C-alpha positions as CSV (number, residue, x, y, z in Angstrom):
1,M,157.7,122.6,107.0
2,Y,160.0,122.1,104.1
3,S,161.3,118.6,105.0
4,C,158.0,116.7,105.5
5,A,154.7,116.2,103.8
6,A,151.5,117.0,105.6
7,L,150.6,114.3,108.1
8,S,147.2,113.2,109.2
9,L,147.6,111.2,112.4
10,L,144.6,109.0,113.2
11,L,144.2,108.1,116.8
12,T,141.7,105.5,117.9
13,S,139.2,106.6,120.5
14,S,139.4,105.0,123.9
15,A,138.6,105.4,127.6
16,S,141.9,107.2,128.3
17,A,144.6,109.2,126.6
18,S,147.2,106.7,127.7
19,T,145.6,103.9,125.6
20,S,144.9,106.3,122.8
21,L,148.5,107.3,122.7
22,R,150.4,104.0,122.9
23,G,153.8,104.2,124.5
24,L,156.7,102.7,122.8
25,V,159.8,101.0,124.2
26,Q,163.0,102.6,123.0
27,S,166.2,100.7,123.3
28,R,169.4,102.4,124.5
29,R,172.3,102.8,122.1
30,L,175.8,103.0,123.5
31,T,177.5,104.7,120.6
32,Y,176.5,107.1,117.9
33,D,178.0,107.9,114.5
34,K,180.4,110.8,114.5
35,I,179.2,114.1,113.1
36,A,181.9,116.3,111.7
37,G,184.4,114.6,113.9
38,Y,182.4,115.0,117.0
39,Q,181.4,111.8,119.0
40,P,178.0,112.5,120.5
41,E,176.9,110.7,123.7
42,S,173.2,110.8,122.8
43,Q,171.1,111.1,119.6
44,V,171.7,114.5,118.1
45,T,170.8,113.8,114.5
46,D,167.7,116.1,114.6
47,H,169.7,118.9,116.2
48,A,172.5,118.5,113.7
49,A,170.0,119.1,110.8
50,I,170.1,122.8,111.6
51,D,172.8,123.0,108.9
52,L,170.2,122.2,106.3
53,D,168.1,125.1,107.6
54,Q,171.0,127.4,107.3
55,A,171.7,126.3,103.7
56,A,168.0,126.8,102.8
57,I,168.0,130.3,104.4
58,E,171.2,131.3,102.5
59,T,169.7,130.0,99.2
60,L,166.5,131.9,99.7
61,L,168.2,135.1,100.7
62,A,170.4,134.9,97.6
63,D,167.2,135.0,95.4
64,G,166.6,138.5,96.7
65,T,162.8,138.6,96.3
66,D,160.2,139.6,98.9
67,Q,158.8,136.1,98.8
68,S,162.2,134.4,99.2
69,F,162.9,136.7,102.2
70,A,159.6,135.8,103.8
71,D,160.3,132.1,103.2
72,A,163.8,132.5,104.8
73,Q,162.3,134.3,107.7
74,N,159.8,131.5,108.2
75,I,162.6,128.9,108.3
76,Y,164.5,131.1,110.8
77,L,161.5,131.5,113.1
78,L,159.8,128.1,112.7
79,G,162.6,125.8,111.6
80,G,162.6,123.6,108.6
81,N,164.6,120.4,108.8
82,S,165.5,120.2,112.5
83,K,162.8,119.5,115.1
84,S,160.3,118.7,112.4
85,F,156.7,118.2,113.7
86,A,153.2,117.9,112.6
87,T,150.3,119.9,114.0
88,I,147.3,117.5,114.3
89,T,143.7,118.2,114.9
90,L,142.2,115.2,116.8
91,G,138.8,113.8,115.9
92,S,137.9,114.1,119.6
93,P,139.7,116.0,122.4
94,L,142.1,114.2,124.7
95,V,140.3,112.6,127.7
96,G,143.4,112.9,129.9
97,S,146.6,114.8,130.1
98,V,149.6,113.8,128.1
99,A,153.2,114.6,129.0
100,K,155.8,116.2,126.7
101,G,157.9,113.4,125.1
102,T,155.2,110.8,125.3
103,E,155.7,108.5,122.3
104,V,152.8,108.0,120.0
105,V,151.8,106.0,117.0
106,G,149.4,106.9,114.3
107,K,148.8,106.5,110.6
108,D,149.5,108.9,107.7
109,T,147.0,109.7,104.9
110,T,148.1,106.5,103.1
111,G,147.6,104.3,106.1
112,A,151.3,103.8,106.8
113,E,152.4,103.8,110.5
114,V,154.0,107.0,111.7
115,R,155.8,107.3,115.1
116,G,156.7,110.4,117.0
117,K,156.5,112.0,120.4
118,M,154.4,114.8,121.9
119,Y,156.2,118.1,121.3
120,E,154.9,119.6,124.6
121,A,152.5,118.6,127.4
122,Y,148.8,118.8,126.8
123,N,145.8,118.8,129.2
124,A,142.6,116.9,128.9
125,G,140.2,118.6,126.5
126,T,143.0,119.6,124.0
127,S,142.1,118.9,120.4
128,I,145.1,120.3,118.6
129,V,148.5,118.8,119.3
130,N,152.1,119.0,117.9
131,V,153.8,115.6,117.4
132,Q,157.5,115.6,116.6
133,Y,158.6,113.1,114.0
134,K,160.7,110.1,115.2
135,T,164.3,110.4,114.1
136,S,167.0,107.8,113.5
137,D,170.6,107.7,114.7
138,I,171.8,108.0,111.1
139,Q,172.3,111.6,109.9
140,E,171.7,110.9,106.2
141,S,168.2,109.5,107.0
142,Y,167.5,111.0,110.4
143,V,163.8,111.6,109.7
144,G,161.7,109.2,107.6
145,C,159.2,111.6,106.0
């Protein structure tokens, strides 16, 4: 991904996936900042970052090289700034299933806390998961990585 450094999420081993993947309480916000004159009713900052993907694609295509075309195609197919996630190989497989959207906490390679949510549902025994980075309500700093 172009917008975030590699992330190593360290999960503690436990008797169940639900204790391994701590749930977080998220407060409800009643209003959100306008984006291009639009007043969203929910958090859309991550979705709105697609304009950064478009700008990156246009810049790469203007370069006109085979590599820049491949890079632009990669952003088009996989995303770049919107819906940023980390693919994580767990030290031991999940001992229980985990629902899409389950909020998780881990640590990056420097030991700093990182928060996110499961990008999709996973069954017990899974050892590779995708975790979407937590985003803020402020477009200028929507993702903190």
